[in-house]
C-alpha positions in Angstrom: 25.3 -1.5 6.1 21.5 -2.5 5.3 22.0 0.7 2.6 25.2 -0.4 1.0 23.3 -4.2 0.2 19.8 -1.9 -0.9 22.2 0.5 -2.9 23.9 -2.3 -5.0 20.3 -4.1 -5.1 18.7 -0.7 -6.7 21.7 0.1 -9.0 22.3 -3.6 -10.4 18.3 -3.7 -11.1 18.3 -0.4 -12.5 21.0 -1.4 -15.1 19.3 -4.4 -16.2 15.8 -2.7 -16.0 14.5 -5.2 -13.7 11.1 -3.3 -12.5 9.6 -6.9 -12.4 11.7 -8.3 -10.2 10.9 -5.8 -7.2 7.3 -6.1 -8.4 7.5 -10.0 -6.9 8.7 -9.1 -3.8 6.7 -9.0 -0.3 4.2 -5.9 0.4 7.0 -4.8 3.2 9.2 -3.4 0.6 7.9 -0.7 -0.3 8.6 0.6 3.2 11.9 -0.2 3.1 12.4 2.0 -0.3 11.1 5.0 1.3 13.2 4.8 3.9 16.4 4.3 1.4 15.0 7.5 -0.4 14.6 9.5 2.6 18.3 8.6 3.0 19.5 9.5 -0.4 20.3 12.6 -2.6 18.8 13.4 -5.6 20.1 11.2 -8.5 18.7 8.3 -11.3 18.7 5.8 -8.6 16.0 7.8 -7.0 14.0 8.3 -10.0 14.0 4.3 -10.7 13.1 4.1 -6.7 10.1 5.9 -7.6 9.4 3.7 -10.5 9.3 0.8 -8.5 7.5 2.4 -5.5 4.6 3.2 -8.4 5.0 -0.5 -9.6 4.8 -1.8 -6.1 1.5 0.3 -5.5 -0.1 -1.1 -8.4 0.8 -4.5 -7.3 -0.2 -4.3 -3.8 -3.8 -2.5 -5.0 -4.5 -5.5 -7.1 -3.6 -8.3 -4.4 -5.7 -6.6 -1.9 -8.4 -5.9 -4.4 -8.4 -9.7 -5.2 -7.0 -11.5 -2.6 -6.4 -9.6 0.9 -9.4 -8.4 2.2 -12.8 -10.1 3.5 -16.6 -9.8 1.9 -17.0 -7.4 4.9 -13.9 -5.1 4.9 -14.6 -4.8 0.9 -18.0 -3.4 1.8 -16.5 -1.3 4.5 -13.7 0.6 1.9 -16.3 0.7 -0.5 -18.6 2.7 1.6 -15.6 4.6 3.0 -14.4 5.4 -0.6 -17.9 7.0 -1.1 -17.8 9.1 1.8 -19.5 7.6 4.7 -18.8 7.9 8.2 -18.4 4.9 10.6 -22.2 5.3 12.0 -23.6 5.4 8.1 -21.5 2.7 7.6 -22.9 0.9 10.2 -26.4 1.5 9.3 -26.1 0.6 5.7 -24.0 -2.9 6.7 -26.4 -3.3 9.7 -23.9 -3.9 12.2 -22.5 -1.8 15.1 -20.2 1.3 15.0 -17.5 -0.9 17.1 -17.5 -3.5 14.3 -16.9 -0.8 11.8 -14.0 0.5 13.5 -12.9 -2.9 14.1 -13.0 -3.7 10.1 -11.4 -0.3 9.7 -8.5 -1.2 11.8 -8.2 -4.2 10.1 -8.0 -2.4 6.7 -5.6 0.0 8.0 -3.4 -3.3 8.7 -3.9 -5.0 5.1 -3.4 -1.7 3.2 -0.5 -0.8 5.0 -1.8 2.7 5.5 -2.5 5.0 8.8 -5.8 6.7 8.1 -8.7 6.6 6.3 -7.8 9.2 3.1 -4.7 6.8 2.5 -6.9 3.9 2.5 -9.2 5.3 0.0 -6.0 6.4 -2.2 -4.7 3.0 -2.0 -8.2 1.3 -2.9 -8.9 3.2 -5.5 -5.8 3.6 -7.5 
């Protein structure tokens, strides 16, 4: 049922070129668009949906860099992006490895990712 509403929304926004409308939507919209894309055959709406995803990713990265992450989480992701392992991050920040894991878990939730590579990719894009 939701697919029909989403089809209509995507179609309308594509016709009206309303990319900015979607960029103002909640962060969970990205997963909904991905789910919708898995259900749809190739079409011009798929192309438009991919443009929306790109726009949402850029917006999410900006929000994360400016607002979402705590100071410590920012430090952890910065070191992670330089290739540091948990033990090295802990040593660099003078915290325990368990604390590093705690911050990584929070980062994954905030960035809506499931692993280190996705977190680095999202943070640095």
